[in-house]
C-alpha positions in Angstrom: 107.8 17.1 173.0 111.1 19.0 173.9 110.4 22.3 174.3 114.0 24.5 173.7 114.0 28.1 174.8 115.7 31.1 173.1 117.3 32.3 176.2 116.7 36.5 176.4 114.2 36.2 172.8 111.1 34.8 175.2 110.5 32.5 172.4 110.3 28.8 172.3 111.1 25.5 169.4 109.1 22.8 170.3 111.5 19.6 169.3 110.8 16.1 168.9 113.1 13.7 166.8 110.8 10.3 165.2 111.1 7.0 165.7 112.4 6.6 161.6 115.1 9.3 162.8 113.3 12.7 161.2 113.8 15.9 163.6 111.2 18.1 163.6 111.6 21.9 164.6 108.4 23.6 165.4 108.3 27.8 166.2 104.6 29.3 167.0 103.4 33.2 166.8 99.7 33.1 166.9 99.9 37.1 166.1 101.3 35.6 162.3 98.3 35.1 159.5 100.4 32.6 157.2 102.8 29.1 158.1 106.7 27.9 156.4 107.5 24.8 156.0 110.4 23.7 154.6 112.0 19.5 154.4 115.8 19.9 154.0 117.5 17.3 153.0 121.7 16.9 153.5 122.4 16.3 150.1 123.8 18.6 148.1 126.0 19.6 144.8 128.9 18.4 146.4 128.0 14.6 147.0 129.3 13.5 143.9 131.4 10.4 145.1 130.2 8.6 148.2 131.0 5.2 149.6 128.3 2.8 151.2 129.6 0.0 152.9 132.9 -1.5 151.1 131.6 -0.1 147.8 132.7 3.3 146.2 129.7 5.4 144.1 130.4 8.2 141.6 127.9 10.0 140.1 127.6 12.9 137.3 127.2 16.6 138.8 124.0 18.3 139.0 122.5 15.0 139.9 121.5 16.9 143.4 119.6 19.6 141.4 118.0 17.3 138.9 116.8 15.0 141.6 115.4 18.3 143.4 113.0 19.6 140.0 112.2 15.7 139.2 111.0 15.4 142.7 107.8 17.9 142.4 106.3 15.3 139.9 103.8 13.5 141.8 101.5 10.1 140.4 99.2 10.2 137.6 100.3 13.5 135.5 100.2 15.5 138.9 102.4 17.9 140.1 103.2 19.1 143.4 102.9 23.0 142.0 99.4 22.5 140.6 98.4 20.6 144.2 99.4 23.7 146.1 98.0 26.0 143.7 94.6 24.1 144.2 95.8 24.9 148.5 96.6 28.6 148.2 100.4 27.9 148.6 103.3 28.7 147.6 106.0 26.1 146.8 109.6 26.0 145.8 112.3 24.4 146.4 116.7 24.9 145.9 119.9 23.0 145.9 123.1 24.3 147.4 126.5 23.0 147.9 125.7 20.7 150.9 121.8 20.1 151.1 118.2 20.4 149.2 115.6 22.3 150.4 111.8 21.6 149.8 109.1 24.7 150.7 105.7 25.2 150.7 104.4 28.9 151.7 100.6 29.7 152.7 98.1 31.0 155.7 95.6 28.0 155.5 95.1 24.3 156.9 98.9 24.4 157.8 98.8 20.3 159.1 97.4 19.1 155.5 100.0 21.3 153.3 103.0 20.0 155.6 102.1 16.4 155.5 101.7 17.1 151.7 105.5 18.9 151.8 106.2 15.4 153.4 104.6 13.0 151.0 105.6 14.3 148.2 109.2 14.9 148.6 109.9 11.2 150.5 107.9 9.1 147.8 110.0 8.5 145.5 108.2 8.6 141.6 110.4 8.4 138.8 110.4 7.3 135.0 112.7 7.3 131.7 109.9 9.6 130.5 110.2 12.5 133.5 113.9 12.3 133.6 113.8 12.6 129.8 111.1 15.5 129.4 113.2 17.7 132.3 116.6 17.5 131.0 115.9 19.6 128.3 113.8 22.3 131.0 117.2 21.8 133.2 119.7 22.3 130.5 118.4 25.8 129.5 118.2 26.8 133.0 122.3 25.0 133.3 122.9 27.2 130.2 120.9 30.5 131.8 123.5 30.1 134.4 126.5 29.9 132.5 125.4 32.9 130.8 125.0 34.9 134.4 127.7 37.0 135.2 127.3 36.8 138.6 126.8 32.8 138.6 130.0 32.3 136.4 131.8 34.9 138.0 131.3 33.2 141.4 132.5 29.6 140.5 134.8 31.2 138.4 136.3 32.9 141.7 136.4 29.2 143.5 137.8 27.6 140.9 141.0 29.6 141.5 140.4 29.0 145.4 140.1 25.4 145.3 142.1 22.8 143.8 140.7 20.2 144.4 137.1 20.9 146.2 134.1 20.4 144.2 132.3 23.9 145.4 134.5 25.0 142.3 131.7 23.0 139.8 128.3 25.1 139.3 125.2 23.7 141.4 122.8 23.2 138.4 126.2 21.2 136.5 126.8 22.1 132.8 125.0 20.7 130.2 127.1 18.1 129.0 126.7 16.3 133.1 122.9 17.0 132.8 123.1 15.0 129.4 125.1 12.3 131.1 122.8 11.8 134.1 120.6 8.4 133.7 117.3 6.9 135.9 119.5 5.0 137.8 121.6 8.0 139.2 118.5 8.8 140.6 117.2 6.4 141.9 120.1 5.5 143.6 120.7 9.1 145.2 117.0 8.9 146.5 117.3 5.7 147.8 120.6 6.6 149.4 119.9 10.2 151.0 116.2 11.1 150.9 115.8 9.1 154.4 113.9 10.8 157.3 117.6 10.0 159.6 119.2 12.6 156.6 116.6 14.8 156.6 114.8 17.9 158.8 112.0 19.3 159.0 111.3 23.1 160.2 107.0 24.5 160.6 107.2 27.9 161.6 104.1 30.3 161.8 100.9 30.2 163.1 99.5 26.6 163.9 99.2 23.9 167.0 102.5 22.6 167.4 100.5 19.7 169.6 98.2 18.9 166.4 100.9 19.3 164.0 103.3 16.8 165.8 100.8 14.4 166.4 99.8 14.2 162.2 104.0 14.2 161.6 104.0 11.2 163.9 101.1 9.3 162.2 102.2 10.5 158.9 105.6 9.1 159.3 104.4 5.7 161.0 102.3 5.2 157.7 105.1 4.9 155.4 107.5 2.2 155.6 111.8 3.1 154.9 114.7 0.9 154.6 117.8 0.7 156.8 119.2 4.2 156.4 122.5 3.3 154.3 124.7 6.1 156.0 126.4 7.4 153.0 130.1 8.6 153.2 130.8 11.4 151.3 134.6 11.3 149.3 136.0 14.9 150.4 139.5 15.5 148.6 142.6 16.6 150.2 142.6 20.5 149.6 145.7 22.5 149.6 146.4 25.4 152.1 147.3 27.5 149.0 145.0 29.2 146.4 145.0 27.8 143.0 145.8 30.8 141.3 146.2 34.4 143.2 145.4 36.6 140.2 143.1 36.5 137.5 140.7 38.6 134.6 138.1 37.1 133.0 135.6 39.5 130.4 132.0 39.2 131.3 128.5 40.8 130.5 128.6 43.5 132.9 128.0 47.1 133.0 130.9 48.0 135.4 134.4 46.5 136.7 134.3 44.8 139.8 137.0 43.4 141.8 136.5 40.2 143.6 139.5 38.7 147.0 138.8 35.3 148.2 140.8 35.1 151.5 141.2 30.9 152.3 142.0 30.1 155.7 141.9 26.1 156.7 139.5 25.8 159.6 142.9 23.9 161.2 143.9 28.0 162.0 140.9 28.5 164.5 142.5 25.6 167.3 139.7 24.8 170.3 137.6 27.4 168.5 133.6 26.7 167.6 131.6 27.4 164.2 130.0 30.1 165.4 132.4 32.3 167.6 134.9 31.7 163.9 132.1 33.2 161.9 130.5 35.5 165.0 134.4 37.1 165.3 134.7 37.4 161.5 131.3 39.1 160.7 132.4 41.8 163.2 135.6 42.3 162.1 134.0 42.5 158.3 131.7 45.4 159.6 134.4 47.1 161.1 136.5 47.6 158.3 134.3 47.1 155.5 130.6 47.4 156.6 128.5 50.1 155.6 129.8 52.4 157.9 132.9 52.2 158.0 135.5 54.8 157.4 137.0 52.9 154.7 134.2 52.3 153.2 133.5 56.1 153.7 136.5 57.2 152.2 136.3 55.1 148.5 132.8 56.2 148.6 133.8 60.1 149.3 136.9 60.0 146.5 134.4 58.5 144.2 137.1 55.1 143.9 133.9 52.8 144.3 130.2 52.3 143.6 130.0 49.5 145.9 131.3 47.1 148.4 130.0 43.8 149.8 131.4 40.4 151.5 130.4 37.4 153.0 131.7 34.3 155.4 131.0 30.5 154.4 132.3 27.3 155.0 132.9 25.2 152.7 134.6 21.8 154.1 137.7 22.6 156.3 138.2 25.8 154.9 136.9 29.2 155.7 136.8 31.8 152.8 135.9 35.2 153.1 134.7 37.1 149.6 134.7 40.3 148.9 133.4 42.6 145.6 134.1 45.9 145.2 132.4 47.7 142.1 135.2 50.1 140.9 137.1 50.9 137.5 140.4 51.6 139.2 141.7 47.8 139.8 145.5 49.1 140.9 144.2 51.3 143.2 141.5 49.1 145.1 143.8 46.5 144.8 146.6 48.0 146.4 144.1 49.4 148.6 142.3 46.6 150.3 145.1 44.2 150.1 146.4 46.8 152.7 143.4 47.2 154.5 143.3 43.5 155.1 146.9 43.3 156.1 146.0 46.0 158.6 142.2 45.1 160.3 141.3 47.7 163.2 138.2 48.1 164.9 138.1 50.5 168.1 136.2 49.5 171.6 133.3 51.7 170.5 132.4 50.5 167.3 132.8 47.2 168.7 129.5 47.8 170.8 128.0 49.3 168.6 128.0 46.5 166.5 127.4 43.5 168.9 124.1 46.1 170.5 123.4 46.3 166.5 123.1 42.4 166.1 122.0 41.7 169.0 118.6 44.1 168.0 118.5 42.5 164.9 118.1 39.2 166.1 115.4 40.6 168.2 113.6 41.5 165.5 114.4 38.7 163.2 111.5 36.4 165.2 108.8 38.5 163.7 108.9 36.5 160.6 107.9 33.2 159.8 110.8 32.9 156.5 113.5 34.6 158.2 113.0 32.4 161.7 112.7 29.2 159.3 116.3 30.1 157.5 118.3 31.2 160.5 116.9 27.7 162.1 118.2 25.9 159.0 121.3 27.8 159.0 122.3 26.6 163.3 120.9 22.7 162.1 123.2 22.6 159.1 126.0 24.5 160.3 126.3 23.6 163.9 124.3 20.6 164.2 121.4 21.6 166.0 119.1 24.8 167.4 121.6 27.2 169.3 119.4 28.3 172.3 121.7 31.0 173.6 122.7 33.3 170.4 121.4 36.2 172.4 123.5 35.3 175.7 126.5 34.3 173.0 126.7 38.1 171.6 125.9 39.7 174.8 129.1 38.2 176.6 131.7 38.7 173.6 134.1 41.0 174.4 135.7 43.4 172.7 139.3 41.8 173.5 138.7 38.1 172.5 137.8 39.8 169.0 140.6 41.7 169.2 142.7 39.0 170.2 141.1 36.7 167.3 142.1 39.8 164.4 145.5 40.0 165.7 145.6 36.1 165.0 144.3 35.9 161.4 146.4 34.6 158.9 144.9 36.0 155.7 148.0 35.7 153.3 146.2 33.3 150.6 144.3 35.4 148.7 142.6 35.2 145.2 142.1 37.9 143.4 139.2 37.9 139.9 139.2 41.2 138.0 135.8 41.4 135.6 136.5 43.6 133.1 132.8 44.5 131.1 132.7 43.1 127.3 133.3 45.4 124.9 
């Protein structure tokens, strides 16, 4: 077992890749009373067309989320929820564009409960009856999503940003998509993607890592898996321009919101790794639009806005900045925010304050089983593995390199969506 030392944090990640390809990551904190196990499958809602060898498969939208639901069914009418309820644990799951995550949180018998997580996720137990029964439940969830103003506005915004990318489609699929899903679709996806080679397990909290790893190895060696099919996901070509620069919709919100989406191809950031792109963008956005920024304070003082938020996300070959402003003054806000994007600024004092805040936050993060688990997931999914020197990367970031990065940003491709309250 390898010990990955997190530089400057006095923390250790225990790691081993098993013979069947499953990667296991463990972070131990004896002062805590809980453990948290997550099993991530690198299969999400955008994996609707893929190739195995010379054969191409296309499945209905929403299969990833549908499979997440039916996966909790176990033999003899028992569900994983019932198992964990009886063992004093909470279990849940979620599906994103790129992966599906299964979780167990508890305080007792961590090894036994993590092994059951592996068992119920890795075993393919599907019947026509289960598929039929779940359809009604999942269709109701999909309808709730299409009725939710925040969900619908997000995907409407993504639809205006992207021409061809699958990220513009709601993760659950529409009720019409769900009707089309068959038992064969579920089996195809499970057999193709739910393989140890395409999974990673993270366990955080209070447990013995040596005992945990030994039991995980025994568990995996007792199972037989076919050879991994190495599916190749089809990623459509995506134009650099946004599909629709301006749009308005009527939604069930109490106050008007203005959403800005900025589309940048990763090819703009030559010789830069994904970690630094996100780090620099977050520092720049925090300086210009964050809770302590002069721009935000000025808008609040003038009562032009009641809220402002933003995030940065990767979508295949693009990085997207999404910013949302709560304001009834559409024209004025669009003018001011566009002007701000055209004239980004940061002084050295602000930079140093934010850098130190990032470092302090990173240290504090290593006190919570769920936060650490989420951090490790994010690093593995976005950068391929745990980043052992995050604190060092923060400390070595200079004002000059962030300013140079900021001055070379191309933020011209913008999609603006105005959410008008229904009367």
